[in-house]
ZALO-54121 format. One record per residue (C-alpha): residue number from 1; residue in three letters; x, y, z. Coordinates in steps of 0.5 Angstrom, whole numbers, plus 500, padded with zeros to 3 digits. Example, Ala and Ser with C-alpha at 12.3 -4.5 7.8 and 13.67 -1.06 7.14 Angstrom:
+-----+--------+-----+-----+-----+
: num : residu :   x :   y :   z :
+-----+--------+-----+-----+-----+
:   1 :    ALA : 525 : 491 : 516 :
:   2 :    SER : 527 : 498 : 514 :
+-----+--------+-----+-----+-----+
This chain:
+-----+--------+-----+-----+-----+
: num : residu :   x :   y :   z :
+-----+--------+-----+-----+-----+
:   1 :    MET : 281 : 124 : 227 :
:   2 :    SER : 280 : 123 : 219 :
:   3 :    ILE : 273 : 121 : 219 :
:   4 :    TYR : 267 : 126 : 217 :
:   5 :    LEU : 260 : 124 : 218 :
:   6 :    GLY : 255 : 127 : 213 :
:   7 :    ILE : 247 : 126 : 215 :
:   8 :    ASP : 242 : 127 : 209 :
:   9 :    ILE : 234 : 127 : 211 :
:  10 :    GLY : 231 : 125 : 205 :
:  11 :    THR : 223 : 124 : 204 :
:  12 :    GLN : 224 : 117 : 204 :
:  13 :    SER : 229 : 116 : 209 :
:  14 :    VAL : 235 : 118 : 213 :
:  15 :    LYS : 242 : 116 : 211 :
:  16 :    THR : 248 : 117 : 214 :
:  17 :    LEU : 255 : 116 : 211 :
:  18 :    CYS : 262 : 116 : 214 :
:  19 :    TYR : 267 : 119 : 210 :
:  20 :    ASP : 275 : 117 : 211 :
:  21 :    SER : 279 : 123 : 208 :
:  22 :    THR : 285 : 119 : 209 :
:  23 :    THR : 283 : 113 : 204 :
:  24 :    LYS : 278 : 117 : 200 :
:  25 :    GLN : 273 : 112 : 201 :
:  26 :    ALA : 266 : 111 : 205 :
:  27 :    CYS : 268 : 107 : 211 :
:  28 :    ALA : 260 : 106 : 213 :
:  29 :    ILE : 254 : 108 : 210 :
:  30 :    ALA : 247 : 106 : 213 :
:  31 :    SER : 240 : 109 : 213 :
:  32 :    SER : 233 : 108 : 216 :
:  33 :    PRO : 226 : 109 : 213 :
:  34 :    LEU : 221 : 115 : 214 :
:  35 :    ASP : 214 : 115 : 213 :
:  36 :    ILE : 210 : 120 : 210 :
:  37 :    ILE : 203 : 123 : 212 :
:  38 :    SER : 199 : 123 : 205 :
:  39 :    LYS : 192 : 126 : 204 :
:  40 :    PRO : 187 : 127 : 198 :
:  41 :    ASP : 188 : 134 : 199 :
:  42 :    GLY : 195 : 134 : 197 :
:  43 :    THR : 198 : 134 : 204 :
:  44 :    ARG : 205 : 131 : 205 :
:  45 :    GLU : 207 : 131 : 212 :
:  46 :    GLN : 212 : 128 : 217 :
:  47 :    ILE : 213 : 129 : 224 :
:  48 :    ALA : 220 : 132 : 226 :
:  49 :    GLN : 221 : 127 : 231 :
:  50 :    TRP : 221 : 122 : 226 :
:  51 :    TRP : 228 : 124 : 223 :
:  52 :    ILE : 231 : 124 : 230 :
:  53 :    ASP : 229 : 117 : 231 :
:  54 :    ALA : 231 : 115 : 224 :
:  55 :    LEU : 238 : 118 : 225 :
:  56 :    GLU : 239 : 114 : 232 :
:  57 :    LEU : 237 : 108 : 228 :
:  58 :    SER : 241 : 109 : 222 :
:  59 :    LEU : 247 : 111 : 226 :
:  60 :    GLY : 246 : 105 : 231 :
:  61 :    GLN : 248 : 100 : 225 :
:  62 :    ILE : 255 : 104 : 224 :
:  63 :    PRO : 260 : 101 : 229 :
:  64 :    ALA : 262 : 105 : 235 :
:  65 :    GLU : 270 : 105 : 233 :
:  66 :    ILE : 268 : 108 : 227 :
:  67 :    LEU : 263 : 113 : 230 :
:  68 :    SER : 268 : 115 : 236 :
:  69 :    GLN : 273 : 118 : 230 :
:  70 :    VAL : 268 : 123 : 227 :
:  71 :    ALA : 272 : 129 : 227 :
:  72 :    ALA : 266 : 134 : 224 :
:  73 :    ILE : 259 : 133 : 222 :
:  74 :    SER : 254 : 136 : 216 :
:  75 :    VAL : 247 : 135 : 215 :
:  76 :    SER : 243 : 135 : 208 :
:  77 :    GLY : 236 : 136 : 208 :
:  78 :    GLN : 230 : 136 : 204 :
:  79 :    GLN : 229 : 143 : 202 :
:  80 :    HIS : 223 : 147 : 203 :
:  81 :    GLY : 220 : 144 : 209 :
:  82 :    PHE : 217 : 148 : 214 :
:  83 :    VAL : 219 : 146 : 222 :
:  84 :    PRO : 215 : 151 : 226 :
:  85 :    LEU : 218 : 152 : 233 :
:  86 :    ASN : 215 : 156 : 239 :
:  87 :    ALA : 220 : 160 : 244 :
:  88 :    ARG : 222 : 153 : 248 :
:  89 :    GLY : 224 : 150 : 241 :
:  90 :    GLU : 218 : 145 : 241 :
:  91 :    VAL : 215 : 143 : 234 :
:  92 :    LEU : 208 : 146 : 234 :
:  93 :    ALA : 205 : 142 : 228 :
:  94 :    PRO : 207 : 136 : 223 :
:  95 :    VAL : 212 : 139 : 218 :
:  96 :    LYS : 209 : 140 : 211 :
:  97 :    LEU : 214 : 137 : 206 :
:  98 :    TRP : 217 : 140 : 199 :
:  99 :    CYS : 212 : 135 : 196 :
: 100 :    ASP : 206 : 138 : 199 :
: 101 :    THR : 201 : 141 : 194 :
: 102 :    ALA : 195 : 143 : 199 :
: 103 :    THR : 197 : 150 : 200 :
: 104 :    THR : 196 : 153 : 193 :
: 105 :    GLU : 191 : 158 : 196 :
: 106 :    GLU : 196 : 161 : 200 :
: 107 :    CYS : 201 : 162 : 194 :
: 108 :    THR : 195 : 166 : 191 :
: 109 :    GLU : 194 : 170 : 197 :
: 110 :    ILE : 202 : 171 : 198 :
: 111 :    THR : 202 : 173 : 190 :
: 112 :    HIS : 196 : 178 : 190 :
: 113 :    ASN : 199 : 181 : 196 :
: 114 :    ILE : 206 : 182 : 192 :
: 115 :    GLY : 202 : 184 : 186 :
: 116 :    SER : 204 : 179 : 181 :
: 117 :    PRO : 209 : 173 : 180 :
: 118 :    GLU : 213 : 177 : 176 :
: 119 :    GLN : 214 : 182 : 182 :
: 120 :    CYS : 216 : 176 : 186 :
: 121 :    ILE : 221 : 174 : 182 :
: 122 :    GLN : 224 : 182 : 181 :
: 123 :    LEU : 224 : 182 : 189 :
: 124 :    ALA : 227 : 175 : 191 :
: 125 :    GLY : 229 : 172 : 185 :
: 126 :    ASN : 223 : 167 : 185 :
: 127 :    PRO : 215 : 166 : 184 :
: 128 :    ILE : 211 : 163 : 190 :
: 129 :    LEU : 210 : 156 : 189 :
: 130 :    PRO : 206 : 151 : 193 :
: 131 :    GLY : 213 : 147 : 194 :
: 132 :    TYR : 216 : 153 : 197 :
: 133 :    THR : 216 : 154 : 205 :
: 134 :    ALA : 213 : 161 : 204 :
: 135 :    SER : 206 : 158 : 203 :
: 136 :    LYS : 206 : 153 : 208 :
: 137 :    ILE : 207 : 159 : 213 :
: 138 :    ALA : 201 : 162 : 211 :
: 139 :    TRP : 197 : 155 : 211 :
: 140 :    LEU : 199 : 155 : 219 :
: 141 :    LYS : 196 : 162 : 220 :
: 142 :    ASN : 190 : 160 : 216 :
: 143 :    HIS : 189 : 153 : 218 :
: 144 :    LYS : 192 : 153 : 225 :
: 145 :    PRO : 192 : 160 : 228 :
: 146 :    ASP : 193 : 157 : 235 :
: 147 :    ALA : 200 : 154 : 233 :
: 148 :    TYR : 201 : 160 : 229 :
: 149 :    GLN : 200 : 165 : 235 :
: 150 :    GLN : 206 : 161 : 238 :
: 151 :    LEU : 211 : 161 : 232 :
: 152 :    SER : 217 : 164 : 235 :
: 153 :    CYS : 222 : 161 : 230 :
: 154 :    ILE : 222 : 158 : 222 :
: 155 :    LEU : 227 : 153 : 221 :
: 156 :    LEU : 228 : 148 : 215 :
: 157 :    PRO : 229 : 140 : 216 :
: 158 :    HIS : 236 : 141 : 216 :
: 159 :    ASP : 236 : 147 : 220 :
: 160 :    TYR : 232 : 143 : 225 :
: 161 :    LEU : 237 : 137 : 226 :
: 162 :    ASN : 242 : 142 : 226 :
: 163 :    PHE : 238 : 145 : 232 :
: 164 :    TYR : 238 : 138 : 235 :
: 165 :    LEU : 245 : 137 : 235 :
: 166 :    THR : 248 : 144 : 237 :
: 167 :    GLY : 242 : 148 : 240 :
: 168 :    VAL : 243 : 153 : 235 :
: 169 :    GLN : 238 : 156 : 231 :
: 170 :    SER : 241 : 159 : 224 :
: 171 :    MET : 240 : 158 : 216 :
: 172 :    GLU : 245 : 159 : 210 :
: 173 :    ALA : 244 : 162 : 204 :
: 174 :    GLY : 243 : 156 : 199 :
: 175 :    ASP : 237 : 152 : 203 :
: 176 :    ALA : 234 : 159 : 205 :
: 177 :    SER : 233 : 161 : 198 :
: 178 :    GLY : 228 : 156 : 197 :
: 179 :    THR : 223 : 159 : 202 :
: 180 :    GLY : 221 : 164 : 197 :
: 181 :    LEU : 222 : 169 : 203 :
: 182 :    PHE : 230 : 170 : 201 :
: 183 :    ASP : 233 : 175 : 196 :
: 184 :    VAL : 238 : 171 : 192 :
: 185 :    TYR : 241 : 177 : 189 :
: 186 :    THR : 243 : 180 : 196 :
: 187 :    ARG : 243 : 174 : 200 :
: 188 :    GLN : 238 : 177 : 205 :
: 189 :    TRP : 231 : 176 : 208 :
: 190 :    GLN : 227 : 180 : 203 :
: 191 :    PRO : 222 : 184 : 208 :
: 192 :    GLU : 217 : 186 : 203 :
: 193 :    MET : 216 : 178 : 201 :
: 194 :    VAL : 216 : 177 : 209 :
: 195 :    LYS : 211 : 182 : 210 :
: 196 :    ALA : 206 : 179 : 204 :
: 197 :    LEU : 205 : 173 : 209 :
: 198 :    ASP : 202 : 177 : 215 :
: 199 :    ASN : 202 : 185 : 215 :
: 200 :    GLN : 199 : 185 : 222 :
: 201 :    ARG : 206 : 181 : 225 :
: 202 :    ASP : 213 : 182 : 224 :
: 203 :    LEU : 215 : 175 : 222 :
: 204 :    SER : 222 : 177 : 221 :
: 205 :    GLU : 223 : 176 : 228 :
: 206 :    CYS : 222 : 169 : 227 :
: 207 :    LEU : 227 : 168 : 221 :
: 208 :    PRO : 234 : 166 : 224 :
: 209 :    ALA : 241 : 169 : 222 :
: 210 :    ILE : 244 : 167 : 216 :
: 211 :    LYS : 251 : 164 : 216 :
: 212 :    SER : 256 : 163 : 211 :
: 213 :    ALA : 257 : 157 : 207 :
: 214 :    ASP : 264 : 155 : 210 :
: 215 :    SER : 262 : 157 : 218 :
: 216 :    VAL : 261 : 152 : 224 :
: 217 :    GLN : 254 : 152 : 226 :
: 218 :    GLY : 255 : 150 : 233 :
: 219 :    TYR : 258 : 144 : 237 :
: 220 :    LEU : 255 : 137 : 238 :
: 221 :    GLN : 252 : 138 : 245 :
: 222 :    GLU : 254 : 133 : 250 :
: 223 :    SER : 247 : 129 : 251 :
: 224 :    VAL : 246 : 128 : 244 :
: 225 :    ALA : 253 : 126 : 243 :
: 226 :    LYS : 252 : 120 : 248 :
: 227 :    THR : 245 : 118 : 245 :
: 228 :    LEU : 249 : 118 : 238 :
: 229 :    ARG : 255 : 115 : 240 :
: 230 :    LEU : 259 : 121 : 237 :
: 231 :    PRO : 265 : 125 : 240 :
: 232 :    ALA : 262 : 131 : 244 :
: 233 :    GLY : 264 : 138 : 242 :
: 234 :    ILE : 266 : 136 : 235 :
: 235 :    PRO : 264 : 142 : 230 :
: 236 :    VAL : 257 : 141 : 226 :
: 237 :    ALA : 258 : 145 : 219 :
: 238 :    ILE : 252 : 149 : 217 :
: 239 :    GLY : 250 : 144 : 212 :
: 240 :    GLY : 245 : 146 : 207 :
: 241 :    GLY : 239 : 143 : 202 :
: 242 :    ASP : 240 : 136 : 199 :
: 243 :    ASN : 241 : 139 : 192 :
: 244 :    MET : 246 : 144 : 195 :
: 245 :    MET : 250 : 138 : 198 :
: 246 :    ALA : 249 : 134 : 192 :
: 247 :    ALA : 252 : 139 : 188 :
: 248 :    ILE : 258 : 139 : 193 :
: 249 :    GLY : 258 : 131 : 192 :
: 250 :    THR : 257 : 131 : 185 :
: 251 :    GLY : 263 : 136 : 184 :
: 252 :    ASN : 258 : 141 : 181 :
: 253 :    VAL : 262 : 147 : 184 :
: 254 :    ALA : 264 : 151 : 177 :
: 255 :    PRO : 260 : 152 : 171 :
: 256 :    GLY : 259 : 148 : 165 :
: 257 :    ARG : 256 : 142 : 168 :
: 258 :    VAL : 249 : 140 : 170 :
: 259 :    THR : 247 : 135 : 176 :
: 260 :    ILE : 241 : 131 : 174 :
: 261 :    SER : 238 : 127 : 180 :
: 262 :    LEU : 234 : 121 : 179 :
: 263 :    GLY : 231 : 121 : 185 :
: 264 :    THR : 224 : 121 : 188 :
: 265 :    SER : 223 : 128 : 185 :
: 266 :    GLY : 227 : 129 : 179 :
: 267 :    THR : 232 : 135 : 180 :
: 268 :    LEU : 237 : 138 : 175 :
: 269 :    PHE : 242 : 144 : 177 :
: 270 :    SER : 248 : 147 : 175 :
: 271 :    TYR : 253 : 152 : 178 :
: 272 :    SER : 254 : 160 : 176 :
: 273 :    ASP : 258 : 165 : 179 :
: 274 :    SER : 252 : 170 : 178 :
: 275 :    PRO : 245 : 170 : 180 :
: 276 :    ILE : 241 : 166 : 175 :
: 277 :    THR : 233 : 168 : 175 :
: 278 :    ASP : 228 : 166 : 170 :
: 279 :    PRO : 222 : 171 : 168 :
: 280 :    GLU : 218 : 166 : 167 :
: 281 :    GLY : 219 : 163 : 173 :
: 282 :    SER : 220 : 156 : 171 :
: 283 :    LEU : 227 : 156 : 174 :
: 284 :    ALA : 229 : 156 : 181 :
: 285 :    GLY : 234 : 162 : 182 :
: 286 :    PHE : 237 : 159 : 188 :
: 287 :    CYS : 244 : 161 : 192 :
: 288 :    SER : 249 : 155 : 192 :
: 289 :    SER : 252 : 153 : 199 :
: 290 :    THR : 259 : 154 : 196 :
: 291 :    GLY : 258 : 162 : 195 :
: 292 :    GLY : 255 : 162 : 188 :
: 293 :    TRP : 249 : 161 : 185 :
: 294 :    LEU : 245 : 154 : 184 :
: 295 :    PRO : 240 : 155 : 178 :
: 296 :    LEU : 235 : 149 : 179 :
: 297 :    ILE : 229 : 146 : 176 :
: 298 :    CYS : 225 : 140 : 180 :
: 299 :    THR : 220 : 135 : 177 :
: 300 :    MET : 216 : 132 : 183 :
: 301 :    ASN : 215 : 126 : 179 :
: 302 :    CYS : 221 : 122 : 178 :
: 303 :    THR : 223 : 115 : 181 :
: 304 :    SER : 216 : 116 : 185 :
: 305 :    ALA : 213 : 115 : 178 :
: 306 :    THR : 217 : 109 : 176 :
: 307 :    GLU : 216 : 106 : 182 :
: 308 :    LEU : 209 : 107 : 182 :
: 309 :    MET : 208 : 104 : 175 :
: 310 :    ARG : 213 : 098 : 177 :
: 311 :    SER : 208 : 097 : 183 :
: 312 :    PHE : 202 : 097 : 179 :
: 313 :    LEU : 205 : 092 : 174 :
: 314 :    ASN : 208 : 088 : 179 :
: 315 :    ALA : 215 : 088 : 176 :
: 316 :    SER : 222 : 088 : 178 :
: 317 :    HIS : 228 : 093 : 177 :
: 318 :    ASP : 230 : 088 : 172 :
: 319 :    ASP : 224 : 088 : 168 :
: 320 :    ILE : 225 : 096 : 167 :
: 321 :    GLU : 232 : 094 : 164 :
: 322 :    ASN : 229 : 089 : 160 :
: 323 :    ALA : 223 : 094 : 157 :
: 324 :    LEU : 229 : 100 : 156 :
: 325 :    ASN : 233 : 095 : 152 :
: 326 :    ASN : 227 : 091 : 148 :
: 327 :    VAL : 222 : 096 : 147 :
: 328 :    GLU : 223 : 101 : 141 :
: 329 :    ILE : 224 : 108 : 142 :
: 330 :    GLY : 218 : 112 : 143 :
: 331 :    SER : 214 : 106 : 146 :
: 332 :    GLU : 211 : 105 : 140 :
: 333 :    GLY : 206 : 111 : 141 :
: 334 :    VAL : 205 : 110 : 149 :
: 335 :    ILE : 206 : 117 : 152 :
: 336 :    THR : 205 : 117 : 160 :
: 337 :    LEU : 204 : 124 : 163 :
: 338 :    PRO : 207 : 122 : 170 :
: 339 :    PHE : 204 : 127 : 174 :
: 340 :    PHE : 201 : 123 : 180 :
: 341 :    GLN : 203 : 128 : 185 :
: 342 :    GLY : 201 : 134 : 181 :
: 343 :    GLU : 207 : 137 : 178 :
: 344 :    ARG : 212 : 143 : 180 :
: 345 :    THR : 215 : 143 : 173 :
: 346 :    PRO : 211 : 145 : 169 :
: 347 :    ASN : 207 : 148 : 175 :
: 348 :    LEU : 201 : 144 : 175 :
: 349 :    PRO : 200 : 142 : 182 :
: 350 :    ASP : 193 : 140 : 181 :
: 351 :    ALA : 195 : 135 : 175 :
: 352 :    GLN : 194 : 128 : 175 :
: 353 :    GLY : 197 : 122 : 171 :
: 354 :    CYS : 195 : 120 : 164 :
: 355 :    ILE : 197 : 115 : 160 :
: 356 :    LEU : 195 : 116 : 152 :
: 357 :    GLY : 196 : 113 : 146 :
: 358 :    LEU : 194 : 106 : 148 :
: 359 :    ASN : 192 : 101 : 143 :
: 360 :    ALA : 192 : 093 : 142 :
: 361 :    GLY : 199 : 093 : 140 :
: 362 :    ASN : 202 : 097 : 145 :
: 363 :    PHE : 198 : 096 : 151 :
: 364 :    THR : 203 : 091 : 155 :
: 365 :    PRO : 207 : 092 : 162 :
: 366 :    GLN : 214 : 093 : 158 :
: 367 :    HIS : 211 : 099 : 154 :
: 368 :    LEU : 208 : 102 : 160 :
: 369 :    LEU : 215 : 102 : 164 :
: 370 :    ARG : 219 : 104 : 158 :
: 371 :    SER : 214 : 110 : 157 :
: 372 :    THR : 214 : 112 : 164 :
: 373 :    ILE : 222 : 112 : 164 :
: 374 :    GLU : 222 : 116 : 158 :
: 375 :    SER : 217 : 121 : 160 :
: 376 :    VAL : 220 : 123 : 167 :
: 377 :    THR : 227 : 124 : 163 :
: 378 :    PHE : 223 : 128 : 158 :
: 379 :    GLY : 221 : 133 : 164 :
: 380 :    LEU : 228 : 134 : 166 :
: 381 :    LYS : 230 : 135 : 158 :
: 382 :    ALA : 225 : 141 : 158 :
: 383 :    GLY : 229 : 144 : 164 :
: 384 :    VAL : 236 : 143 : 161 :
: 385 :    ASN : 233 : 147 : 155 :
: 386 :    ARG : 231 : 152 : 160 :
: 387 :    PHE : 238 : 153 : 163 :
: 388 :    GLU : 241 : 154 : 156 :
: 389 :    ALA : 235 : 159 : 154 :
: 390 :    LEU : 237 : 163 : 160 :
: 391 :    GLY : 245 : 163 : 158 :
: 392 :    LEU : 248 : 157 : 161 :
: 393 :    SER : 252 : 153 : 157 :
: 394 :    ILE : 252 : 145 : 159 :
: 395 :    LYS : 257 : 141 : 156 :
: 396 :    GLU : 256 : 135 : 161 :
: 397 :    ILE : 251 : 131 : 165 :
: 398 :    ARG : 253 : 128 : 172 :
: 399 :    LEU : 248 : 123 : 174 :
: 400 :    THR : 246 : 121 : 181 :
: 401 :    GLY : 240 : 118 : 185 :
: 402 :    GLY : 237 : 111 : 185 :
: 403 :    GLY : 235 : 111 : 178 :
: 404 :    ALA : 243 : 112 : 176 :
: 405 :    LYS : 244 : 105 : 178 :
: 406 :    ASN : 240 : 103 : 172 :
: 407 :    GLY : 245 : 102 : 166 :
: 408 :    ALA : 240 : 103 : 160 :
: 409 :    TRP : 237 : 109 : 164 :
: 410 :    ARG : 244 : 112 : 164 :
: 411 :    GLN : 244 : 111 : 156 :
: 412 :    LEU : 237 : 114 : 155 :
: 413 :    VAL : 239 : 120 : 159 :
: 414 :    ALA : 245 : 121 : 154 :
: 415 :    ASP : 241 : 120 : 148 :
: 416 :    VAL : 235 : 124 : 150 :
: 417 :    PHE : 240 : 130 : 152 :
: 418 :    ASN : 245 : 129 : 147 :
: 419 :    LEU : 250 : 130 : 152 :
: 420 :    PRO : 256 : 125 : 155 :
: 421 :    VAL : 254 : 122 : 162 :
: 422 :    SER : 258 : 121 : 168 :
: 423 :    VAL : 257 : 117 : 174 :
: 424 :    GLN : 262 : 118 : 180 :
: 425 :    THR : 265 : 112 : 183 :
: 426 :    LEU : 262 : 114 : 190 :
: 427 :    ASP : 255 : 116 : 188 :
: 428 :    GLU : 252 : 118 : 194 :
: 429 :    GLY : 250 : 125 : 192 :
: 430 :    ALA : 248 : 129 : 198 :
: 431 :    ALA : 250 : 125 : 204 :
: 432 :    LEU : 257 : 125 : 201 :
: 433 :    GLY : 257 : 132 : 199 :
: 434 :    ALA : 255 : 134 : 207 :
: 435 :    ALA : 261 : 129 : 209 :
: 436 :    LEU : 266 : 133 : 204 :
: 437 :    GLN : 263 : 140 : 207 :
: 438 :    ALA : 264 : 137 : 214 :
: 439 :    PHE : 271 : 136 : 212 :
: 440 :    TRP : 272 : 143 : 209 :
: 441 :    THR : 269 : 147 : 215 :
: 442 :    GLU : 273 : 143 : 220 :
: 443 :    ARG : 280 : 144 : 216 :
: 444 :    ASN : 278 : 152 : 216 :
: 445 :    ALA : 276 : 152 : 223 :
: 446 :    ALA : 282 : 148 : 225 :
: 447 :    GLY : 287 : 153 : 222 :
: 448 :    HIS : 288 : 149 : 216 :
: 449 :    PRO : 284 : 152 : 210 :
: 450 :    LEU : 283 : 148 : 204 :
: 451 :    GLU : 279 : 151 : 197 :
: 452 :    LEU : 273 : 147 : 196 :
: 453 :    SER : 275 : 146 : 189 :
: 454 :    SER : 281 : 142 : 191 :
: 455 :    ILE : 277 : 138 : 196 :
: 456 :    ILE : 273 : 136 : 190 :
: 457 :    ASP : 279 : 135 : 185 :
: 458 :    GLU : 282 : 130 : 190 :
: 459 :    HIS : 276 : 126 : 193 :
: 460 :    LEU : 272 : 125 : 187 :
: 461 :    SER : 273 : 120 : 182 :
: 462 :    ILE : 269 : 118 : 176 :
: 463 :    ASP : 267 : 111 : 174 :
: 464 :    SER : 269 : 110 : 167 :
: 465 :    ALA : 265 : 103 : 166 :
: 466 :    ARG : 259 : 107 : 168 :
: 467 :    CYS : 259 : 113 : 163 :
: 468 :    CYS : 255 : 114 : 157 :
: 469 :    THR : 256 : 118 : 151 :
: 470 :    PRO : 250 : 119 : 146 :
: 471 :    ASN : 248 : 115 : 140 :
: 472 :    ALA : 247 : 120 : 134 :
: 473 :    GLU : 241 : 116 : 131 :
: 474 :    ALA : 238 : 115 : 138 :
: 475 :    ALA : 238 : 123 : 140 :
: 476 :    GLU : 235 : 125 : 133 :
: 477 :    GLN : 229 : 120 : 134 :
: 478 :    TYR : 228 : 123 : 142 :
: 479 :    ASN : 228 : 130 : 139 :
: 480 :    TYR : 222 : 128 : 135 :
: 481 :    TYR : 219 : 124 : 141 :
: 482 :    TYR : 220 : 129 : 146 :
: 483 :    ASP : 217 : 135 : 142 :
: 484 :    ASN : 211 : 130 : 142 :
: 485 :    TYR : 211 : 129 : 149 :
: 486 :    CYS : 211 : 137 : 150 :
: 487 :    ASP : 205 : 137 : 145 :
: 488 :    HIS : 201 : 132 : 150 :
: 489 :    VAL : 203 : 136 : 156 :
: 490 :    SER : 200 : 142 : 153 :
: 491 :    ALA : 194 : 139 : 151 :
: 492 :    VAL : 192 : 137 : 158 :
: 493 :    THR : 194 : 143 : 161 :
: 494 :    PRO : 187 : 146 : 161 :
: 495 :    LEU : 184 : 140 : 164 :
: 496 :    TYR : 188 : 142 : 170 :
: 497 :    THR : 189 : 150 : 170 :
: 498 :    GLN : 181 : 151 : 170 :
: 499 :    GLN : 178 : 155 : 176 :
: 500 :    LYS : 176 : 150 : 181 :
: 501 :    LYS : 168 : 150 : 182 :
+-----+--------+-----+-----+-----+
C-alpha cells in the first residue's frame, strides 16, 4: 500500500488528506467544519468529541477503496489546547484552545511563582503567555476544582486524537514545547515550571512520555478502524502540532527559509539546528517535529480579521483582490489595528480592533479591505524582523494557508518583506506534512529508512506560476507604511496594558 493519511485538527475544521507516494499526488482531500464556544471574557473552547465526529464525517467523504489502501496515519493538531483526562481516559472539561485569552490572571500567577518572564525563558525557553497550555491547566485548578482533582493526564489536541486512534497516551517535543512546561534546550519536562502550576501536587505524573519525531505512536485499534473504514493495525505516527507539520508540508526542514501561513492566525516559522530563544519573549522557542528547532511567531488575527472585515462590508473574495489591485499602497492613510481577538504578538490579550486615519475621501469598503490586509501582513513583518535580529538568515518565503490563494496578497507579501515568495503545487500545509510524516515513519518502521530531507526533495514541487518576486519601488513604500503602522500600535498599547480596575 502506498497511500498515507494526514489528519489536521484545525480551529475551524478537521481536514483529511490521502497522499499517494507513488503518484506524488493527493488522491483525496475532505474536511468537516467545527464550531467554537466563544464568550465575552475571551473564552474560546471546543468539545473534544467534536473532533472525532468531524473526523468521521470527513473520512466519510472519501471513497472506501482509497481508505482501504492507507498504510499509515499521522495527526496534526492546533497547538496549545488543553485536553484534561481522568484515569479512565474521559475528557473532564471543554478544551481551551490556543486563541483563548481568559487565562491572563493564571499567566501572572505562574510567572510570579517562577519569579519573572526572563526566568521562565531561562528555564524553558519561553515565557508564560495566555495562548500556551500551562495557564489553561492553572485555570482548571482555579475555576473547576472538582475536575482538576480528577485530572490524570494532560494532552494536547493532536495527542488526544492519537489516543482515540491507538489507546496510547504520549507527546512529542514539537507540540510539547508549546505548553510552557517543556525545556526546549534539553527536550524534557521542566520540573520548576511544572511545580509553578501547583506546589501542593506533583503534576509531572499527569504529563505523558515524550517520543522521538520518527517514532510510531501506536497502531490503529480494531474498533476505531471499523468506524473509520481504515485497515486495523496500521501504524499511527507520533504526529505533531499544526505548525510543526506545516514545516514538513512546506519543506521547511533546513535553515534559510521562513514559512508564513496566512490562516485563521498568522504564523511564521523557520528551521534551526540549535535552540533559538528570545530574551524579550516575542519569539516562541519551539522544538521542531524533525529533531531540530522551529522558532515561531504567531499573530492571533490574520484571515480571521480579513474575514470579519469582509463579512462586515458584505464583500466577496473578488472584492478583496480588487481592493488590493486598485487602492494605493498605504490605503491612503487608513490604518487598521486588527486586534479583534486580542493579540499574542504583540502581547496584548485585552486589545481590541481599531481603525484609524479615516477621512471623507478614504472611508470606503475598498480602503478598509486593503488596510486590513496590509495590517495583518505588517504584523507578520515584525516577526521576520525579530527573527533576523536573533541571528536567523531569511532568504525565501514559503507561503501557505487560505490567504496564499489570493494572487494580489502573495505579491503584497513579497513587497512588504522584500523577499521572493514561493507556493507549492500541492499547497496543503499541515495535512500534507502529516501525510509525509506518516510515510517517513512507516518506511522506517518497515526497515526501509529514508531521510526526511530526501522525502521533501522528491515529493514537494513549486508552482512557478504562483511565485512572486518583490517590486523594489513598492518595497520602499511599504517600509514607510510599516513604520507608520508600528507607531500607531505603540500609541494604542497603553490603552490595553493599564491595570484593570
